[in-house]
Structures are given as C-alpha cells and as structure tokens.
C-alpha positions in Angstrom: 124.4 167.9 160.0 125.2 170.8 157.7 123.9 170.8 154.2 125.7 173.1 151.7 123.6 173.6 148.5 123.1 176.7 146.3 119.8 175.6 144.8 116.9 176.6 147.2 114.5 174.0 145.7 117.1 171.2 146.3 117.7 172.5 149.8 114.0 172.1 150.6 113.8 168.6 149.2 116.9 167.4 151.0 116.1 169.1 154.3 112.6 167.5 154.3 113.9 164.1 153.5 116.8 164.1 155.9 114.6 165.4 158.8 112.0 162.7 158.1 114.8 160.2 158.6 115.6 161.7 162.0 118.6 163.9 161.1 119.0 167.4 162.6 119.7 169.6 159.5 121.1 173.1 159.0 121.8 174.6 155.6 124.1 177.2 154.2 124.8 178.6 150.7 127.5 181.2 151.2 131.1 180.7 152.4 130.8 182.8 155.6 127.8 180.8 156.9 129.4 177.5 155.8 132.5 178.2 157.8 130.7 179.5 160.9 128.2 176.6 161.0 130.6 173.8 160.2 133.0 174.8 162.9 130.3 174.2 165.5 131.0 171.0 167.4 127.2 170.2 167.2 127.6 169.6 163.4 128.4 165.9 163.0 128.3 165.6 159.2 128.9 167.9 156.2 126.9 167.3 153.0 128.4 169.6 150.3 127.2 170.1 146.8 130.2 171.0 144.7 128.7 171.1 141.2 130.3 173.0 139.7 133.4 172.8 141.8 135.0 176.2 142.1 138.2 177.6 143.6 136.4 179.3 146.5 134.6 176.1 147.4 138.0 174.3 147.4 139.3 177.0 149.8 136.3 176.5 152.1 136.9 172.7 152.2 140.6 173.2 152.9 139.9 175.5 155.8 137.3 173.1 157.2 139.8 170.2 156.9 142.2 172.2 159.1 139.6 173.2 161.6 137.8 169.9 161.9 139.9 167.1 160.3 137.6 164.3 161.5 134.3 165.7 160.4 132.6 163.2 158.1 132.2 164.6 154.6 129.8 163.7 151.8 130.3 165.5 148.4 127.4 165.5 146.0 130.0 165.7 143.2 133.6 164.8 143.5 136.2 163.9 146.1 136.4 162.0 149.4 133.0 160.5 149.1 131.1 161.5 146.0 127.5 161.0 145.0 126.7 162.2 141.4 123.5 164.0 140.7 120.8 163.1 140.0 120.7 160.5 142.8 118.1 158.5 144.8 117.4 160.0 148.2 117.4 156.5 149.7 121.0 156.1 148.4 122.0 159.4 149.9 120.5 158.5 153.3 122.3 155.1 153.2 125.7 156.7 152.4 125.3 159.3 155.1 124.6 156.7 157.7 127.6 154.7 156.5 129.9 157.7 156.7 128.8 158.5 160.2 129.3 155.0 161.4 132.7 154.9 159.7 133.6 158.1 161.6 133.1 156.3 164.9 129.7 157.7 165.8 129.1 156.9 169.4 125.7 155.4 170.2 124.2 154.7 173.6 123.6 151.1 174.8 120.5 152.1 176.8 117.7 154.4 175.6 115.6 156.1 178.2 112.2 157.9 178.0 110.8 158.6 181.5 110.2 155.2 183.1 110.7 153.4 179.8 114.2 152.0 179.2 115.5 149.9 176.2 118.6 147.8 176.7 120.2 147.5 173.3 122.8 144.9 174.4 120.4 142.6 176.3 117.7 143.3 173.6 115.0 143.9 176.2 112.8 146.7 177.5 111.7 147.8 180.9 109.0 150.0 182.3 110.0 150.9 185.8 110.9 147.5 187.2 108.7 145.5 184.9 110.2 143.6 182.0 108.7 144.2 178.5 108.9 141.2 176.2 109.6 142.6 172.7 109.7 140.5 169.6 112.6 141.5 167.2 110.5 143.7 164.9 108.7 145.6 167.7 112.1 146.0 169.5 113.6 147.6 166.3 110.5 149.8 165.9 110.6 151.0 169.5 114.4 151.6 169.2 113.8 153.8 166.1 111.1 155.8 167.9 113.3 156.3 171.0 116.2 157.5 168.9 114.0 160.2 167.3 111.9 161.6 170.2 109.4 164.3 169.7 109.8 164.2 165.9 107.1 163.5 163.3 108.3 160.4 161.4 106.6 159.5 158.1 105.5 156.0 157.4 107.9 155.9 154.4 110.8 156.9 156.7 109.9 154.3 159.3 109.4 151.6 156.6 112.7 152.4 155.0 114.8 152.5 158.2 113.2 149.6 160.1 112.1 147.3 157.3 114.3 148.3 154.4 113.3 149.6 151.0 112.6 146.2 149.6 109.1 146.4 151.3 106.2 147.7 149.2 105.7 151.4 150.1 102.0 150.9 149.9 102.1 148.2 152.6 100.3 148.9 155.9 103.0 147.0 157.9 104.0 150.1 159.8 100.5 150.8 161.1 100.1 147.1 162.0 103.3 147.0 164.1 102.7 150.4 165.7 99.4 148.9 166.9 101.2 145.8 168.2 103.8 148.0 170.0 101.2 150.3 171.5 99.2 147.3 172.8 102.4 145.8 174.3 103.3 149.1 176.0 99.8 149.6 177.3 100.1 146.4 179.3 102.8 147.9 181.5 102.0 151.6 181.1 98.3 151.9 180.7 98.2 155.7 181.2 101.1 156.6 179.1 100.6 157.2 175.3 104.1 157.1 174.0 103.3 156.9 170.2 101.0 159.6 168.9 99.4 159.5 165.4 99.9 162.8 163.5 97.1 162.7 160.9 98.3 162.8 157.3 102.0 162.8 158.3 103.0 159.7 160.4 103.8 159.1 164.0 105.6 160.9 166.9 107.2 159.4 169.9 106.5 161.7 172.9 108.6 161.8 176.0 108.2 163.8 179.3 109.5 167.4 178.8 112.4 167.0 181.2 113.7 164.0 179.3 113.3 165.7 176.0 115.2 168.8 177.2 118.1 166.6 178.5 118.3 164.8 175.1 118.7 168.2 173.3 
C-alpha cells in the first residue's frame, strides 16, 4: 500500500495504525516518488490525501490511472472514494479493506506455517497429519495471526479485526483467547511456540525462516 500525505505527523499516525492492522505501507510526499512507487506491482492500494486538491496532484492521478487503471484508490478528500478529514482511523481501515475486496483481492484458501496448515474452506486446522479441532473464534484468531506472520500485532488491532469494534477496548478477551489457542496448539505441537508475547505491544506469530521468506 502506498500512502500519499504531505503532513509528516499524519504520515506517522497513519503508518503506525495501518501496520498494526497488518498492512505493508510505504509513503511518499512528492510527485516523483509517488509515480515511482505507485507503478510498482507490489503496491496493491493507493491512499492519497488531496487536501487541498491541486493541478499537479490531478496530473499525478491521471498518469497513475493510465499506468495502473485497476489500482484501488482511496482519497482522503474528494473523488472516486473519498473520506473527509478529520476521520476515525477505524473507518479508514474498514474502507480500505472494502476497496481491496471490491478490486478482487485474491486470498488463499489454505494458510501454511511450517507443519501447521489452516483450511479456510473446510474450516479446520492440521499439524502434520493431526487434525486440530478449532472453535469458531479460535479459528478466526489463528487465521488472523497466520495472515500476518512475523508482525507485532497490538491487542487493539486484534480486537478490532477479529471481534469488531463493538467490544470494550479494555476487555481482556484477546489475552483469554490467545491462551486458549496456545493451549490447543500445544496439544499437537508441544515444542513449537507459534504465538509470542511482545511485552507492552501485543503478540507476534512466528513461522520458520524458510516459510517467512517464501511469504515475502
């Protein structure tokens, strides 16, 4: 994802929030960098602050539309999909996910981390040849971790993406279900610590180096 924003303070806020929700984020503030980065096929979404909207910004958007006509676009003020400032970060995250789904984001039906596999269609997990019985909430939590390997995920991000923002942010439900999930995984993989606590920040799902390299 490429974030175009001229305010350095806003860039820091948005980058931190987007990364905590599992997005890979690059940022740019000048036209040359915007065009260079956005034309990279690895950029799957463009979030563009157009306040105030200027002629040079319009030219940049026109060139990007020619170069990458199917690139999902979110404007923070005015056009195809607009979110007026000030905005709630949760609303921005929700709109970004919606735009990416609407653009036909391809998602795997099986997630793999070493000997751990999660079948998203059959809604079951496996460790080697051993079936893992996962209740719905633990399945959703494990899916979330496996979609964001090797990243520190805050409790707030996990709570919002797995439970929804109607849950009290002060709730300890994330810690409770992480414990449930760890115990369940330990029954089939006693020597593998998949979910690591990062003190003061949240949790990280670790995978073997070879798998992590392949995912990148």
